[in-house]
All heavy atoms as TSV, in Angstrom:
chain	resi	resn	atom	element	x	y	z
A	1	LEU	N	N	0.834	-1.148	0.076
A	1	LEU	CA	C	0.059	-0.029	0.026
A	1	LEU	C	C	0.858	1.313	-0.025
A	1	LEU	O	O	1.885	1.227	0.573
A	1	LEU	CB	C	-0.840	0.059	1.336
A	1	LEU	CG	C	-1.965	-0.988	1.351
A	1	LEU	CD1	C	-2.606	-0.832	2.743
A	1	LEU	CD2	C	-2.984	-0.914	0.343
A	2	LEU	N	N	0.373	2.313	-0.652
A	2	LEU	CA	C	1.054	3.602	-0.654
A	2	LEU	C	C	-0.014	4.517	-0.040
A	2	LEU	O	O	-1.174	4.579	-0.561
A	2	LEU	CB	C	1.439	3.997	-2.033
A	2	LEU	CG	C	2.456	3.142	-2.754
A	2	LEU	CD1	C	2.713	3.592	-4.162
A	2	LEU	CD2	C	3.842	3.262	-1.936
A	3	ILE	N	N	0.349	5.240	0.955
A	3	ILE	CA	C	-0.611	6.161	1.635
A	3	ILE	C	C	-0.088	7.563	1.631
A	3	ILE	O	O	0.952	7.827	2.075
A	3	ILE	CB	C	-0.784	5.638	3.075
A	3	ILE	CG1	C	-1.348	4.239	3.060
A	3	ILE	CG2	C	-1.762	6.598	3.780
A	3	ILE	CD1	C	-1.380	3.600	4.442
A	4	GLY	N	N	-0.962	8.390	1.146
A	4	GLY	CA	C	-0.627	9.837	0.981
A	4	GLY	C	C	-1.486	10.686	1.975
A	4	GLY	O	O	-2.562	10.264	2.348
A	5	MET	N	N	-0.987	11.810	2.328
A	5	MET	CA	C	-1.805	12.681	3.203
A	5	MET	C	C	-2.618	13.656	2.342
A	5	MET	O	O	-3.596	14.246	2.977
A	5	MET	CB	C	-0.852	13.420	4.107
A	5	MET	CG	C	-0.131	12.459	4.951
A	5	MET	SD	S	0.604	13.002	6.603
A	5	MET	CE	C	1.035	14.610	6.402
A	6	ASP	N	N	-2.379	13.941	1.119
A	6	ASP	CA	C	-3.175	14.759	0.353
A	6	ASP	C	C	-3.169	14.303	-1.096
A	6	ASP	O	O	-2.393	13.437	-1.544
A	6	ASP	CB	C	-2.821	16.156	0.521
A	6	ASP	CG	C	-1.390	16.541	0.040
A	6	ASP	OD1	O	-0.877	15.828	-0.898
A	6	ASP	OD2	O	-0.778	17.463	0.609
A	7	ARG	N	N	-4.022	14.963	-1.972
A	7	ARG	CA	C	-4.191	14.533	-3.312
A	7	ARG	C	C	-2.892	14.713	-4.153
A	7	ARG	O	O	-2.603	13.999	-5.082
A	7	ARG	CB	C	-5.436	15.138	-3.983
A	7	ARG	CG	C	-6.694	14.527	-3.553
A	7	ARG	CD	C	-7.864	15.200	-4.053
A	7	ARG	NE	N	-9.090	14.622	-3.630
A	7	ARG	CZ	C	-9.596	14.694	-2.395
A	7	ARG	NH1	N	-9.063	15.489	-1.561
A	7	ARG	NH2	N	-10.757	14.092	-1.996
A	8	ALA	N	N	-2.067	15.776	-3.744
A	8	ALA	CA	C	-0.867	15.939	-4.364
A	8	ALA	C	C	0.096	14.733	-4.203
A	8	ALA	O	O	0.828	14.371	-5.103
A	8	ALA	CB	C	-0.209	17.360	-4.000
A	9	ASN	N	N	0.067	14.227	-3.001
A	9	ASN	CA	C	0.970	13.093	-2.759
A	9	ASN	C	C	0.438	11.887	-3.649
A	9	ASN	O	O	1.350	11.190	-4.287
A	9	ASN	CB	C	0.781	12.531	-1.351
A	9	ASN	CG	C	1.370	13.460	-0.337
A	9	ASN	OD1	O	0.847	13.368	0.880
A	9	ASN	ND2	N	2.366	14.261	-0.600
A	10	LEU	N	N	-0.837	11.669	-3.750
A	10	LEU	CA	C	-1.357	10.570	-4.625
A	10	LEU	C	C	-0.924	10.790	-6.065
A	10	LEU	O	O	-0.561	9.888	-6.729
A	10	LEU	CB	C	-2.881	10.460	-4.469
A	10	LEU	CG	C	-3.371	9.894	-3.180
A	10	LEU	CD1	C	-4.923	9.683	-3.288
A	10	LEU	CD2	C	-2.747	8.581	-2.733
A	11	ARG	N	N	-1.121	12.059	-6.472
A	11	ARG	CA	C	-0.833	12.308	-7.943
A	11	ARG	C	C	0.597	12.071	-8.227
A	11	ARG	O	O	0.978	11.362	-9.223
A	11	ARG	CB	C	-1.206	13.839	-8.214
A	11	ARG	CG	C	-1.138	14.225	-9.590
A	11	ARG	CD	C	-1.689	15.634	-9.763
A	11	ARG	NE	N	-1.148	16.685	-8.858
A	11	ARG	CZ	C	-1.913	17.214	-7.953
A	11	ARG	NH1	N	-3.138	16.873	-7.707
A	11	ARG	NH2	N	-1.362	18.069	-7.035
A	12	ASN	N	N	1.527	12.411	-7.257
A	12	ASN	CA	C	2.897	12.111	-7.496
A	12	ASN	C	C	3.238	10.624	-7.432
A	12	ASN	O	O	4.044	10.091	-8.268
A	12	ASN	CB	C	3.789	12.828	-6.465
A	12	ASN	CG	C	3.910	14.321	-6.626
A	12	ASN	OD1	O	3.665	14.743	-7.837
A	12	ASN	ND2	N	4.007	15.108	-5.719
A	13	MET	N	N	2.523	9.896	-6.580
A	13	MET	CA	C	2.790	8.452	-6.508
A	13	MET	C	C	2.220	7.727	-7.784
A	13	MET	O	O	2.846	6.855	-8.271
A	13	MET	CB	C	2.004	7.881	-5.374
A	13	MET	CG	C	2.642	8.134	-4.021
A	13	MET	SD	S	1.882	7.225	-2.594
A	13	MET	CE	C	0.721	8.535	-2.077
A	14	HIS	N	N	1.119	8.183	-8.325
A	14	HIS	CA	C	0.631	7.621	-9.521
A	14	HIS	C	C	1.598	7.891	-10.709
A	14	HIS	O	O	1.879	7.080	-11.620
A	14	HIS	CB	C	-0.724	8.247	-10.009
A	14	HIS	CG	C	-1.851	7.673	-9.053
A	14	HIS	ND1	N	-3.155	7.773	-9.446
A	14	HIS	CD2	C	-1.870	7.196	-7.872
A	14	HIS	CE1	C	-3.970	7.257	-8.495
A	14	HIS	NE2	N	-3.108	6.834	-7.467
A	15	ARG	N	N	2.165	9.093	-10.737
A	15	ARG	CA	C	3.111	9.481	-11.764
A	15	ARG	C	C	4.349	8.613	-11.678
A	15	ARG	O	O	4.791	8.054	-12.654
A	15	ARG	CB	C	3.468	10.999	-11.629
A	15	ARG	CG	C	4.398	11.453	-12.729
A	15	ARG	CD	C	4.785	12.932	-12.523
A	15	ARG	NE	N	5.108	13.325	-11.256
A	15	ARG	CZ	C	6.329	13.175	-10.632
A	15	ARG	NH1	N	7.319	12.551	-11.420
A	15	ARG	NH2	N	6.552	13.586	-9.417
A	16	ILE	N	N	4.885	8.391	-10.556
A	16	ILE	CA	C	6.085	7.661	-10.309
A	16	ILE	C	C	5.840	6.171	-10.619
A	16	ILE	O	O	6.630	5.503	-11.217
A	16	ILE	CB	C	6.550	7.789	-8.857
A	16	ILE	CG1	C	7.100	9.244	-8.637
A	16	ILE	CG2	C	7.653	6.779	-8.494
A	16	ILE	CD1	C	7.321	9.529	-7.228
A	17	CYS	N	N	4.698	5.632	-10.217
A	17	CYS	CA	C	4.391	4.171	-10.344
A	17	CYS	C	C	3.750	3.859	-11.671
A	17	CYS	O	O	3.443	2.682	-11.934
A	17	CYS	CB	C	3.520	3.658	-9.200
A	17	CYS	SG	S	4.256	3.927	-7.601
A	18	GLY	N	N	3.272	4.960	-12.490
A	18	GLY	CA	C	2.607	4.699	-13.738
A	18	GLY	C	C	1.102	4.346	-13.566
A	18	GLY	O	O	0.528	3.764	-14.397
A	19	GLY	N	N	0.534	4.732	-12.351
A	19	GLY	CA	C	-0.876	4.540	-12.193
A	19	GLY	C	C	-1.115	3.687	-10.943
A	19	GLY	O	O	-0.189	3.400	-10.148
A	20	ASP	N	N	-2.316	3.395	-10.755
A	20	ASP	CA	C	-2.781	2.568	-9.470
A	20	ASP	C	C	-3.611	1.420	-9.998
A	20	ASP	O	O	-4.848	1.464	-9.837
A	20	ASP	CB	C	-3.496	3.466	-8.527
A	20	ASP	CG	C	-3.867	2.667	-7.315
A	20	ASP	OD1	O	-3.230	1.538	-7.014
A	20	ASP	OD2	O	-4.676	3.137	-6.519
A	21	PHE	N	N	-2.939	0.369	-10.589
A	21	PHE	CA	C	-3.697	-0.602	-11.254
A	21	PHE	C	C	-4.436	-1.534	-10.291
A	21	PHE	O	O	-5.286	-2.242	-10.627
A	21	PHE	CB	C	-2.809	-1.395	-12.298
A	21	PHE	CG	C	-2.178	-0.431	-13.191
A	21	PHE	CD1	C	-0.726	-0.196	-13.075
A	21	PHE	CD2	C	-2.823	0.229	-14.229
A	21	PHE	CE1	C	-0.091	0.742	-13.931
A	21	PHE	CE2	C	-2.151	1.108	-15.075
A	21	PHE	CZ	C	-0.955	1.351	-14.949
A	22	ASP	N	N	-3.922	-1.627	-9.123
A	22	ASP	CA	C	-4.453	-2.640	-8.169
A	22	ASP	C	C	-5.170	-1.987	-7.031
A	22	ASP	O	O	-5.440	-2.583	-6.034
A	22	ASP	CB	C	-3.325	-3.518	-7.559
A	22	ASP	CG	C	-2.741	-4.477	-8.659
A	22	ASP	OD1	O	-3.463	-4.867	-9.571
A	22	ASP	OD2	O	-1.501	-4.566	-8.557
A	23	GLY	N	N	-5.434	-0.651	-7.110
A	23	GLY	CA	C	-6.109	0.035	-5.983
A	23	GLY	C	C	-5.404	0.133	-4.695
A	23	GLY	O	O	-5.846	0.010	-3.649
A	24	LYS	N	N	-4.005	0.313	-4.833
A	24	LYS	CA	C	-3.153	0.263	-3.637
A	24	LYS	C	C	-2.738	1.743	-3.097
A	24	LYS	O	O	-2.027	1.719	-2.133
A	24	LYS	CB	C	-1.909	-0.589	-3.862
A	24	LYS	CG	C	-2.253	-2.046	-4.110
A	24	LYS	CD	C	-1.080	-2.935	-4.316
A	24	LYS	CE	C	-1.466	-4.370	-4.458
A	24	LYS	NZ	N	-0.273	-5.288	-4.707
A	25	THR	N	N	-3.201	2.722	-3.740
A	25	THR	CA	C	-2.802	4.041	-3.206
A	25	THR	C	C	-4.043	4.538	-2.528
A	25	THR	O	O	-5.272	4.474	-3.003
A	25	THR	CB	C	-2.383	4.991	-4.310
A	25	THR	OG1	O	-3.375	5.138	-5.257
A	25	THR	CG2	C	-1.082	4.488	-4.852
A	26	HIS	N	N	-3.939	5.144	-1.347
A	26	HIS	CA	C	-4.993	5.629	-0.554
A	26	HIS	C	C	-4.708	7.046	0.134
A	26	HIS	O	O	-3.420	7.212	0.377
A	26	HIS	CB	C	-5.391	4.625	0.544
A	26	HIS	CG	C	-5.819	3.386	0.039
A	26	HIS	ND1	N	-7.042	3.060	-0.409
A	26	HIS	CD2	C	-5.054	2.139	-0.257
A	26	HIS	CE1	C	-7.103	1.799	-0.808
A	26	HIS	NE2	N	-5.959	1.263	-0.772
A	27	LEU	N	N	-5.617	7.721	0.450
A	27	LEU	CA	C	-5.455	8.823	1.384
A	27	LEU	C	C	-5.519	8.343	2.768
A	27	LEU	O	O	-6.348	7.462	3.126
A	27	LEU	CB	C	-6.595	9.960	1.165
A	27	LEU	CG	C	-6.433	10.745	-0.146
A	27	LEU	CD1	C	-7.670	11.632	-0.400
A	27	LEU	CD2	C	-5.224	11.675	-0.110
A	28	LEU	N	N	-4.704	8.922	3.680
A	28	LEU	CA	C	-4.730	8.454	4.961
A	28	LEU	C	C	-6.056	8.606	5.669
A	28	LEU	O	O	-6.486	7.685	6.413
A	28	LEU	CB	C	-3.722	9.294	5.800
A	28	LEU	CG	C	-3.553	8.870	7.328
A	28	LEU	CD1	C	-3.131	7.412	7.413
A	28	LEU	CD2	C	-2.482	9.882	7.961
A	29	MET	N	N	-6.754	9.592	5.424
A	29	MET	CA	C	-8.038	9.928	6.028
A	29	MET	C	C	-9.174	8.867	5.614
A	29	MET	O	O	-10.167	8.760	6.300
A	29	MET	CB	C	-8.557	11.308	5.646
A	29	MET	CG	C	-7.696	12.364	6.272
A	29	MET	SD	S	-7.324	12.273	8.110
A	29	MET	CE	C	-8.977	12.581	8.733
A	30	GLU	N	N	-8.936	8.095	4.521
A	30	GLU	CA	C	-9.782	7.098	4.209
A	30	GLU	C	C	-9.904	5.995	5.268
A	30	GLU	O	O	-10.985	5.324	5.473
A	30	GLU	CB	C	-9.368	6.304	2.873
A	30	GLU	CG	C	-9.479	7.160	1.710
A	30	GLU	CD	C	-8.899	6.435	0.460
A	30	GLU	OE1	O	-8.814	5.207	0.413
A	30	GLU	OE2	O	-8.506	7.063	-0.471
A	31	PHE	N	N	-8.877	5.875	6.104
A	31	PHE	CA	C	-8.896	4.939	7.246
A	31	PHE	C	C	-9.621	5.417	8.461
A	31	PHE	O	O	-9.746	4.754	9.474
A	31	PHE	CB	C	-7.483	4.480	7.566
A	31	PHE	CG	C	-6.811	3.769	6.376
A	31	PHE	CD1	C	-5.893	4.564	5.485
A	31	PHE	CD2	C	-7.110	2.420	6.092
A	31	PHE	CE1	C	-5.304	3.878	4.493
A	31	PHE	CE2	C	-6.459	1.841	4.950
A	31	PHE	CZ	C	-5.598	2.535	4.236
A	32	THR	N	N	-10.154	6.635	8.364
A	32	THR	CA	C	-10.913	7.123	9.533
A	32	THR	C	C	-12.448	7.085	9.253
A	32	THR	O	O	-13.198	7.362	10.113
A	32	THR	CB	C	-10.566	8.639	9.728
A	32	THR	OG1	O	-10.988	9.379	8.550
A	32	THR	CG2	C	-9.120	8.887	9.928
A	33	GLY	N	N	-12.812	6.664	8.060
A	33	GLY	CA	C	-14.213	6.626	7.677
A	33	GLY	C	C	-14.721	7.940	7.183
A	33	GLY	O	O	-15.906	8.111	6.831
A	34	ARG	N	N	-13.788	8.870	7.024
A	34	ARG	CA	C	-14.143	10.172	6.483
A	34	ARG	C	C	-13.357	10.391	5.209
A	34	ARG	O	O	-12.289	9.741	5.026
A	34	ARG	CB	C	-13.804	11.271	7.505
A	34	ARG	CG	C	-14.716	11.292	8.719
A	34	ARG	CD	C	-14.281	12.377	9.649
A	34	ARG	NE	N	-12.899	12.160	10.111
A	34	ARG	CZ	C	-12.046	13.114	10.478
A	34	ARG	NH1	N	-12.404	14.381	10.350
A	34	ARG	NH2	N	-10.845	12.790	10.908
A	35	THR	N	N	-13.837	11.245	4.409
A	35	THR	CA	C	-13.109	11.600	3.166
A	35	THR	C	C	-12.328	12.887	3.414
A	35	THR	O	O	-12.548	13.608	4.366
A	35	THR	CB	C	-14.004	11.850	1.986
A	35	THR	OG1	O	-14.938	12.918	2.338
A	35	THR	CG2	C	-14.799	10.611	1.676
A	36	GLY	N	N	-11.299	13.099	2.573
A	36	GLY	CA	C	-10.618	14.432	2.646
A	36	GLY	C	C	-9.158	14.111	2.872
A	36	GLY	O	O	-8.686	13.016	2.798
A	37	GLU	N	N	-8.493	15.219	3.115
A	37	GLU	CA	C	-7.103	15.241	3.156
A	37	GLU	C	C	-6.618	15.670	4.570
A	37	GLU	O	O	-7.425	16.295	5.302
A	37	GLU	CB	C	-6.445	16.226	2.165
A	37	GLU	CG	C	-6.810	15.994	0.667
A	37	GLU	CD	C	-6.316	17.017	-0.171
A	37	GLU	OE1	O	-5.978	18.175	0.246
A	37	GLU	OE2	O	-6.312	16.774	-1.484
A	38	VAL	N	N	-5.417	15.225	5.004
A	38	VAL	CA	C	-4.924	15.800	6.218
A	38	VAL	C	C	-4.623	17.184	6.146
A	38	VAL	O	O	-4.028	17.736	5.047
A	38	VAL	CB	C	-3.629	15.018	6.680
A	38	VAL	CG1	C	-2.923	15.682	7.881
A	38	VAL	CG2	C	-3.899	13.548	6.890
A	39	ALA	N	N	-5.001	18.058	7.124
A	39	ALA	CA	C	-4.806	19.536	6.952
A	39	ALA	C	C	-3.320	19.805	6.986
A	39	ALA	O	O	-2.629	19.328	7.827
A	39	ALA	CB	C	-5.456	20.188	8.199
A	40	ASP	N	N	-2.850	20.504	5.989
A	40	ASP	CA	C	-1.485	20.751	5.777
A	40	ASP	C	C	-1.059	22.055	6.592
A	40	ASP	O	O	-1.476	23.112	6.385
A	40	ASP	CB	C	-1.168	21.111	4.382
A	40	ASP	CG	C	0.343	21.123	3.992
A	40	ASP	OD1	O	1.072	21.348	4.872
A	40	ASP	OD2	O	0.571	20.960	2.807
A	41	PRO	N	N	-0.283	21.673	7.787
A	41	PRO	CA	C	0.109	22.829	8.579
A	41	PRO	C	C	1.058	23.891	7.945
A	41	PRO	O	O	1.137	24.978	8.389
A	41	PRO	CB	C	0.894	22.043	9.749
A	41	PRO	CG	C	1.305	20.777	9.145
A	41	PRO	CD	C	0.309	20.453	8.103
A	42	TRP	N	N	1.622	23.481	6.819
A	42	TRP	CA	C	2.468	24.516	6.153
A	42	TRP	C	C	1.593	25.755	5.714
A	42	TRP	O	O	1.979	26.848	5.772
A	42	TRP	CB	C	3.043	23.877	4.817
A	42	TRP	CG	C	3.844	24.814	3.977
A	42	TRP	CD1	C	3.408	25.537	2.924
A	42	TRP	CD2	C	5.235	25.322	4.175
A	42	TRP	NE1	N	4.389	26.338	2.453
A	42	TRP	CE2	C	5.575	26.174	3.222
A	42	TRP	CE3	C	6.174	24.967	5.142
A	42	TRP	CZ2	C	6.806	26.844	3.145
A	42	TRP	CZ3	C	7.434	25.483	5.064
A	42	TRP	CH2	C	7.765	26.382	4.118
A	43	TYR	N	N	0.294	25.405	5.328
A	43	TYR	CA	C	-0.596	26.480	4.870
A	43	TYR	C	C	-1.505	26.948	5.972
A	43	TYR	O	O	-1.867	28.194	5.981
A	43	TYR	CB	C	-1.447	26.003	3.699
A	43	TYR	CG	C	-0.647	25.574	2.501
A	43	TYR	CD1	C	-0.425	24.227	2.198
A	43	TYR	CD2	C	-0.061	26.596	1.700
A	43	TYR	CE1	C	0.353	23.959	1.071
A	43	TYR	CE2	C	0.695	26.273	0.609
A	43	TYR	CZ	C	0.964	24.909	0.325
A	43	TYR	OH	O	1.723	24.604	-0.774
A	44	THR	N	N	-1.903	26.064	6.910
A	44	THR	CA	C	-2.918	26.412	7.965
A	44	THR	C	C	-2.175	26.916	9.227
A	44	THR	O	O	-2.821	27.671	9.957
A	44	THR	CB	C	-3.699	25.191	8.330
A	44	THR	OG1	O	-2.911	24.151	8.990
A	44	THR	CG2	C	-4.462	24.590	7.174
A	45	GLY	N	N	-0.886	26.596	9.398
A	45	GLY	CA	C	-0.260	26.896	10.660
A	45	GLY	C	C	-0.796	26.140	11.895
A	45	GLY	O	O	-0.370	26.349	12.987
A	46	ASP	N	N	-1.698	25.194	11.571
A	46	ASP	CA	C	-2.399	24.369	12.748
A	46	ASP	C	C	-1.809	23.042	12.794
A	46	ASP	O	O	-2.329	22.098	12.235
A	46	ASP	CB	C	-3.831	24.314	12.466
A	46	ASP	CG	C	-4.712	23.793	13.543
A	46	ASP	OD1	O	-4.090	23.268	14.482
A	46	ASP	OD2	O	-5.893	23.678	13.419
A	47	PHE	N	N	-0.595	22.920	13.469
A	47	PHE	CA	C	0.047	21.619	13.590
A	47	PHE	C	C	-0.762	20.582	14.472
A	47	PHE	O	O	-0.657	19.471	14.312
A	47	PHE	CB	C	1.387	21.909	14.214
A	47	PHE	CG	C	2.420	22.389	13.162
A	47	PHE	CD1	C	2.411	23.807	13.051
A	47	PHE	CD2	C	3.105	21.658	12.289
A	47	PHE	CE1	C	3.273	24.300	12.013
A	47	PHE	CE2	C	3.976	22.184	11.332
A	47	PHE	CZ	C	4.007	23.600	11.282
A	48	ASP	N	N	-1.526	21.225	15.501
A	48	ASP	CA	C	-2.283	20.357	16.378
A	48	ASP	C	C	-3.326	19.549	15.619
A	48	ASP	O	O	-3.531	18.351	15.733
A	48	ASP	CB	C	-2.946	21.118	17.493
A	48	ASP	CG	C	-1.976	21.768	18.396
A	48	ASP	OD1	O	-0.864	21.140	18.596
A	48	ASP	OD2	O	-2.216	22.745	19.015
A	49	THR	N	N	-4.104	20.187	14.700
A	49	THR	CA	C	-5.077	19.484	13.825
A	49	THR	C	C	-4.408	18.435	12.927
A	49	THR	O	O	-4.809	17.409	12.791
A	49	THR	CB	C	-5.833	20.515	13.011
A	49	THR	OG1	O	-6.606	21.373	13.893
A	49	THR	CG2	C	-6.888	19.701	12.162
A	50	ALA	N	N	-3.311	18.823	12.327
A	50	ALA	CA	C	-2.623	17.867	11.481
A	50	ALA	C	C	-2.169	16.640	12.194
A	50	ALA	O	O	-2.356	15.485	11.829
A	50	ALA	CB	C	-1.418	18.484	10.783
A	51	TYR	N	N	-1.692	16.830	13.434
A	51	TYR	CA	C	-1.292	15.779	14.296
A	51	TYR	C	C	-2.417	14.882	14.634
A	51	TYR	O	O	-2.219	13.596	14.569
A	51	TYR	CB	C	-0.557	16.317	15.612
A	51	TYR	CG	C	-0.092	15.282	16.542
A	51	TYR	CD1	C	1.135	14.531	16.302
A	51	TYR	CD2	C	-0.910	14.884	17.654
A	51	TYR	CE1	C	1.535	13.644	17.241
A	51	TYR	CE2	C	-0.487	13.918	18.445
A	51	TYR	CZ	C	0.703	13.201	18.227
A	51	TYR	OH	O	1.156	12.245	19.082
A	52	ARG	N	N	-3.442	15.379	15.061
A	52	ARG	CA	C	-4.701	14.575	15.471
A	52	ARG	C	C	-5.135	13.806	14.295
A	52	ARG	O	O	-5.565	12.714	14.506
A	52	ARG	CB	C	-5.744	15.523	16.018
A	52	ARG	CG	C	-5.546	15.981	17.447
A	52	ARG	CD	C	-6.837	16.628	18.059
A	52	ARG	NE	N	-7.383	17.759	17.197
A	52	ARG	CZ	C	-6.920	18.991	17.370
A	52	ARG	NH1	N	-5.997	19.373	18.121
A	52	ARG	NH2	N	-7.487	19.854	16.660
A	53	GLU	N	N	-5.211	14.394	13.111
A	53	GLU	CA	C	-5.702	13.663	11.962
A	53	GLU	C	C	-4.742	12.575	11.580
A	53	GLU	O	O	-5.204	11.515	11.140
A	53	GLU	CB	C	-5.930	14.646	10.776
A	53	GLU	CG	C	-7.071	15.537	10.943
A	53	GLU	CD	C	-7.259	16.601	9.859
A	53	GLU	OE1	O	-6.350	16.790	8.998
A	53	GLU	OE2	O	-8.285	17.178	9.854
A	54	ILE	N	N	-3.412	12.735	11.649
A	54	ILE	CA	C	-2.464	11.692	11.368
A	54	ILE	C	C	-2.603	10.567	12.301
A	54	ILE	O	O	-2.670	9.357	11.945
A	54	ILE	CB	C	-1.042	12.295	11.303
A	54	ILE	CG1	C	-0.851	13.248	10.124
A	54	ILE	CG2	C	-0.036	11.182	11.342
A	54	ILE	CD1	C	0.405	14.074	10.212
A	55	VAL	N	N	-2.752	10.979	13.640
A	55	VAL	CA	C	-2.876	9.821	14.621
A	55	VAL	C	C	-4.210	9.086	14.338
A	55	VAL	O	O	-4.238	7.802	14.376
A	55	VAL	CB	C	-2.832	10.428	16.006
A	55	VAL	CG1	C	-3.286	9.367	17.027
A	55	VAL	CG2	C	-1.472	10.923	16.441
A	56	GLU	N	N	-5.284	9.769	14.125
A	56	GLU	CA	C	-6.503	9.118	13.783
A	56	GLU	C	C	-6.542	8.255	12.619
A	56	GLU	O	O	-6.951	7.053	12.581
A	56	GLU	CB	C	-7.689	10.124	13.571
A	56	GLU	CG	C	-9.027	9.600	13.430
A	56	GLU	CD	C	-10.058	10.715	13.232
A	56	GLU	OE1	O	-9.703	11.894	13.384
A	56	GLU	OE2	O	-11.277	10.331	12.953
A	57	GLY	N	N	-5.918	8.715	11.538
A	57	GLY	CA	C	-5.642	7.904	10.375
A	57	GLY	C	C	-4.801	6.650	10.529
A	57	GLY	O	O	-5.134	5.568	10.082
A	58	LEU	N	N	-3.716	6.859	11.337
A	58	LEU	CA	C	-2.818	5.682	11.604
A	58	LEU	C	C	-3.585	4.629	12.440
A	58	LEU	O	O	-3.500	3.507	12.246
A	58	LEU	CB	C	-1.570	6.181	12.250
A	58	LEU	CG	C	-0.580	6.903	11.290
A	58	LEU	CD1	C	0.540	7.434	12.099
A	58	LEU	CD2	C	-0.045	5.989	10.168
A	59	GLU	N	N	-4.323	5.121	13.438
A	59	GLU	CA	C	-5.104	4.183	14.271
A	59	GLU	C	C	-6.060	3.428	13.437
A	59	GLU	O	O	-6.201	2.089	13.558
A	59	GLU	CB	C	-5.825	4.952	15.343
A	59	GLU	CG	C	-4.915	5.427	16.465
A	59	GLU	CD	C	-5.590	6.312	17.455
A	59	GLU	OE1	O	-6.707	6.794	17.298
A	59	GLU	OE2	O	-4.951	6.550	18.516
A	60	GLY	N	N	-6.784	4.024	12.426
A	60	GLY	CA	C	-7.756	3.317	11.606
A	60	GLY	C	C	-7.034	2.368	10.705
A	60	GLY	O	O	-7.427	1.282	10.427
A	61	PHE	N	N	-5.873	2.770	10.215
A	61	PHE	CA	C	-5.047	1.935	9.300
A	61	PHE	C	C	-4.596	0.697	10.125
A	61	PHE	O	O	-4.856	-0.425	9.612
A	61	PHE	CB	C	-3.803	2.711	8.752
A	61	PHE	CG	C	-2.876	1.810	8.040
A	61	PHE	CD1	C	-3.152	1.334	6.750
A	61	PHE	CD2	C	-1.616	1.442	8.741
A	61	PHE	CE1	C	-2.175	0.480	6.163
A	61	PHE	CE2	C	-0.727	0.618	8.018
A	61	PHE	CZ	C	-1.062	0.179	6.734
A	62	PHE	N	N	-4.085	0.861	11.194
A	62	PHE	CA	C	-3.689	-0.264	12.035
A	62	PHE	C	C	-4.712	-1.322	12.386
A	62	PHE	O	O	-4.637	-2.499	12.337
A	62	PHE	CB	C	-2.847	0.098	13.327
A	62	PHE	CG	C	-1.535	0.758	12.982
A	62	PHE	CD1	C	-1.230	1.937	13.609
A	62	PHE	CD2	C	-0.663	0.163	12.092
A	62	PHE	CE1	C	0.097	2.517	13.290
A	62	PHE	CE2	C	0.601	0.749	11.812
A	62	PHE	CZ	C	0.932	1.909	12.359
A	63	GLU	N	N	-5.966	-0.660	12.674
A	63	GLU	CA	C	-7.090	-1.533	13.009
A	63	GLU	C	C	-7.486	-2.363	11.821
A	63	GLU	O	O	-7.742	-3.590	11.862
A	63	GLU	CB	C	-8.324	-0.616	13.404
A	63	GLU	CG	C	-8.258	-0.083	14.795
A	63	GLU	CD	C	-9.441	0.783	15.092
A	63	GLU	OE1	O	-10.525	0.574	14.498
A	63	GLU	OE2	O	-9.327	1.606	16.011
A	64	GLU	N	N	-7.448	-1.759	10.636
A	64	GLU	CA	C	-7.794	-2.420	9.395
A	64	GLU	C	C	-6.736	-3.525	9.056
A	64	GLU	O	O	-7.098	-4.643	8.643
A	64	GLU	CB	C	-7.923	-1.537	8.189
A	64	GLU	CG	C	-8.376	-2.213	6.940
A	64	GLU	CD	C	-8.776	-1.210	5.886
A	64	GLU	OE1	O	-9.404	-0.133	6.095
A	64	GLU	OE2	O	-8.384	-1.454	4.630
A	65	VAL	N	N	-5.509	-3.193	9.243
A	65	VAL	CA	C	-4.475	-4.191	8.997
A	65	VAL	C	C	-4.535	-5.408	9.935
A	65	VAL	O	O	-4.275	-6.516	9.537
A	65	VAL	CB	C	-3.037	-3.516	8.989
A	65	VAL	CG1	C	-1.976	-4.578	9.002
A	65	VAL	CG2	C	-2.958	-2.483	7.814
A	66	MET	N	N	-4.777	-5.100	11.165
A	66	MET	CA	C	-4.771	-6.201	12.162
A	66	MET	C	C	-6.165	-7.062	12.105
A	66	MET	O	O	-6.113	-8.130	12.612
A	66	MET	CB	C	-4.734	-5.596	13.617
A	66	MET	CG	C	-3.403	-4.757	13.795
A	66	MET	SD	S	-1.946	-5.842	13.518
A	66	MET	CE	C	-1.912	-6.865	14.913
A	67	ALA	N	N	-7.114	-6.559	11.469
A	67	ALA	CA	C	-8.381	-7.367	11.289
A	67	ALA	C	C	-8.223	-8.522	10.438
A	67	ALA	O	O	-7.448	-8.687	9.563
A	67	ALA	CB	C	-9.452	-6.421	10.868
């Protein structure tokens, strides 16, 4: 699996890999049951929200992998 935090990450992964033929690229927030991207603190200045979203996404990812 390749997991990106935003659509720009996914776009770059698709470019490097030549596409996503097996459905193996995902946004981290997909593992939270919500859609969207992790808030980018570079633009928002809100590192706390980005941290919370990353932790939530990783927890969801680990739950799915362990199931």
